[in-house]
C-alpha positions as CSV (number, residue, x, y, z in Angstrom):
1,X,-0.1,-0.1,0.0
2,X,1.6,3.3,-1.2
3,X,0.6,6.6,1.9
4,X,0.5,10.3,0.6
5,X,1.5,12.3,2.6
6,X,0.3,15.4,1.6
7,X,2.3,18.5,2.7
8,X,3.7,21.4,0.9
9,X,6.7,21.5,2.9
10,X,9.3,19.1,1.4
11,X,11.3,18.8,4.5
12,X,8.6,17.8,6.9
13,X,7.4,15.1,4.0
14,X,11.2,14.5,4.2
15,X,10.7,13.9,8.0
16,X,7.4,11.9,8.7
17,X,9.0,9.5,5.3
18,X,12.6,8.6,7.0
19,X,10.0,8.3,10.5
20,X,7.9,6.0,8.3
21,X,10.1,4.2,6.7
22,X,10.1,0.4,6.4
23,X,5.9,0.6,7.8
24,X,4.7,2.2,4.4
25,X,6.2,3.4,1.1
26,X,5.0,6.8,1.6
27,X,4.9,8.8,-1.8
28,X,5.4,13.0,-1.2
29,X,1.8,14.9,-2.3
30,X,2.5,18.8,-2.2
31,X,-1.3,19.7,-2.4
32,X,-2.9,23.4,-1.3
33,X,-4.8,22.3,1.5
34,X,-6.8,25.8,2.4
35,X,-5.7,27.5,5.4
36,X,-8.8,26.5,8.5
37,X,-8.5,28.5,11.5
38,X,-9.2,27.1,15.6
39,X,-7.5,27.2,18.7
40,X,-6.1,24.4,18.3
41,X,-4.7,22.2,15.8
42,X,-6.4,18.2,15.5
43,X,-9.6,20.3,13.9
44,X,-7.3,22.2,11.2
45,X,-5.6,18.7,10.3
46,X,-9.2,17.0,10.3
47,X,-10.1,19.1,8.4
48,X,-7.0,19.2,5.8
49,X,-7.4,16.1,5.8
50,X,-10.8,15.9,4.8
51,X,-10.4,17.7,1.9
52,X,-7.2,16.3,0.6
53,X,-8.7,12.8,0.8
54,X,-12.0,13.9,-0.9
55,X,-9.3,15.8,-3.8
56,X,-6.6,13.2,-4.0
57,X,-8.7,9.3,-2.9
58,X,-6.3,7.9,-1.2
59,X,-5.9,7.1,1.0
60,X,-3.5,10.1,3.3
61,X,-1.9,11.4,5.6
62,X,-1.3,14.8,6.9
63,X,-0.3,17.1,9.5
64,X,-0.6,20.9,11.4
65,X,2.0,21.8,14.4
66,X,1.7,24.7,16.7
67,X,4.2,26.3,18.3
68,X,3.0,27.6,22.1
69,X,5.3,30.3,24.1
70,X,3.7,30.6,27.7
71,X,5.9,34.0,28.1
72,X,3.1,35.4,25.1
73,X,0.0,33.2,26.7
74,X,0.5,30.6,23.9
75,X,1.2,33.2,20.5
76,X,1.5,32.0,18.2
77,X,0.1,28.3,18.2
78,X,-1.3,26.7,16.0
79,X,-0.7,30.1,14.0
80,X,3.4,30.0,13.3
81,X,3.9,28.7,10.7
82,X,2.1,32.4,9.6
83,X,4.6,34.6,12.0
84,X,7.9,32.1,11.2
85,X,6.8,33.0,7.8
86,X,6.4,37.1,9.0
87,X,8.6,37.1,11.8
88,X,11.0,35.2,11.4
89,X,13.1,33.3,14.3
90,X,14.3,37.0,15.2
91,X,11.7,38.6,15.1
92,X,10.7,35.8,18.0
93,X,13.2,36.2,20.1
94,X,12.5,39.7,20.1
95,X,8.9,39.4,21.8
96,X,10.5,37.9,24.1
97,X,13.6,39.4,25.1
98,X,13.7,40.3,28.9
99,X,10.9,37.3,28.5
100,X,12.2,34.9,32.5
101,X,9.8,32.6,31.4
102,X,11.2,30.5,28.5
103,X,8.6,27.7,28.3
104,X,7.3,26.7,24.8
105,X,6.4,23.8,23.7
106,X,4.7,22.1,19.9
107,X,2.1,19.5,19.7
108,X,1.4,18.1,16.5
109,X,-1.6,16.5,14.8
110,X,-1.1,14.0,12.6
111,X,-4.3,12.8,10.3
112,X,-4.9,9.6,8.7
113,X,-7.6,9.6,6.3
114,X,-9.2,6.8,3.7
115,X,-12.4,5.5,2.7
116,X,-13.7,4.9,6.7
117,X,-13.3,8.0,7.5
118,X,-11.0,10.2,9.5
119,X,-8.2,9.1,12.5
120,X,-6.6,12.0,14.4
121,X,-2.9,11.4,16.7
122,X,-1.5,14.3,18.0
123,X,2.7,14.8,19.8
124,X,3.5,16.6,22.0
125,X,7.5,18.1,22.7
126,X,8.3,20.8,26.2
127,X,11.3,23.0,25.6
128,X,12.0,26.2,25.6
129,X,13.8,29.4,24.0
130,X,15.9,30.4,23.1
131,X,19.0,33.5,23.5
132,X,20.3,33.2,19.9
133,X,19.9,30.3,17.1
134,X,21.7,26.9,17.0
135,X,21.8,24.3,15.1
136,X,21.7,24.1,11.1
137,X,19.8,21.0,11.6
138,X,16.0,20.8,10.5
139,X,13.8,23.9,10.1
140,X,10.9,26.4,11.8
141,X,11.6,27.1,14.3
142,X,14.2,24.5,15.8
143,X,17.4,26.5,16.0
144,X,15.6,28.3,18.4
145,X,13.7,25.5,19.8
146,X,16.2,23.5,23.1
147,X,14.8,20.1,24.8
148,X,18.0,20.0,27.0
149,X,20.8,21.9,26.2
150,X,21.0,21.4,23.2
151,X,18.0,22.6,19.5
152,X,16.5,20.9,17.3
153,X,18.3,22.4,15.5
154,X,21.9,20.2,16.5
155,X,19.9,17.6,16.3
156,X,21.2,15.0,12.9
157,X,17.7,14.3,12.1
158,X,17.9,10.3,12.8
159,X,17.8,12.3,16.6
160,X,15.1,13.4,16.9
161,X,13.6,11.7,14.8
162,X,12.8,9.4,17.4
163,X,11.1,12.0,21.0
164,X,9.8,15.2,18.4
165,X,6.5,16.1,18.7
166,X,6.2,15.6,14.8
167,X,7.9,11.4,16.0
168,X,5.4,11.1,18.6
169,X,1.9,12.0,17.0
170,X,2.9,8.7,13.5
171,X,5.5,6.4,16.5
172,X,1.3,7.0,17.8
173,X,0.5,6.1,14.0
174,X,2.7,3.8,13.7
175,X,1.3,1.7,16.4
176,X,-2.2,1.5,15.0
177,X,-1.1,1.7,11.5
178,X,-0.3,-2.3,11.1
179,X,-3.4,-3.2,12.7
180,X,-5.5,-1.2,11.0
181,X,-4.2,-2.5,7.7
182,X,-4.8,-6.0,9.1
183,X,-8.3,-5.1,9.5
184,X,-8.6,-3.8,12.7
185,X,-10.0,-0.5,13.2
186,X,-10.1,0.2,17.3
């Protein structure tokens, strides 16, 4: 079985394909999905999956990720991609200048869609915002988001894929998917 990974972000598709290697054959499909709005990533991923499945009519996964910064009362949340495009990491760091609380977390919702419907899988990763970008791996907020003493951009992809927010959501999907493929709809 081939599974479409629907995203316009090739880095995300690469990360997802690497994580799912050996589970299912993955094909990146850069379909433009409408930008749904909600305060949480789960409903956004669900709507993207619904749209993508209606368009492609084949099994697929989509994801949506939010970046929640405590000192900014959860901003940018599900608007993380827009804020990254408009402010960038430097702008995010400027917003946090002088902030004592630099805690933040990512939440990723992976939505799987097929003829039977849509199922959601979520993963969360807690960490802190650094005071300056570090590292050259990864993408997005990875250079300013630290777990322990290293940013996600300081980790090789294989190491990041063992525990990232997306890895946690994909792990839940991967654990469920073989049973789904065998006809068990847990």
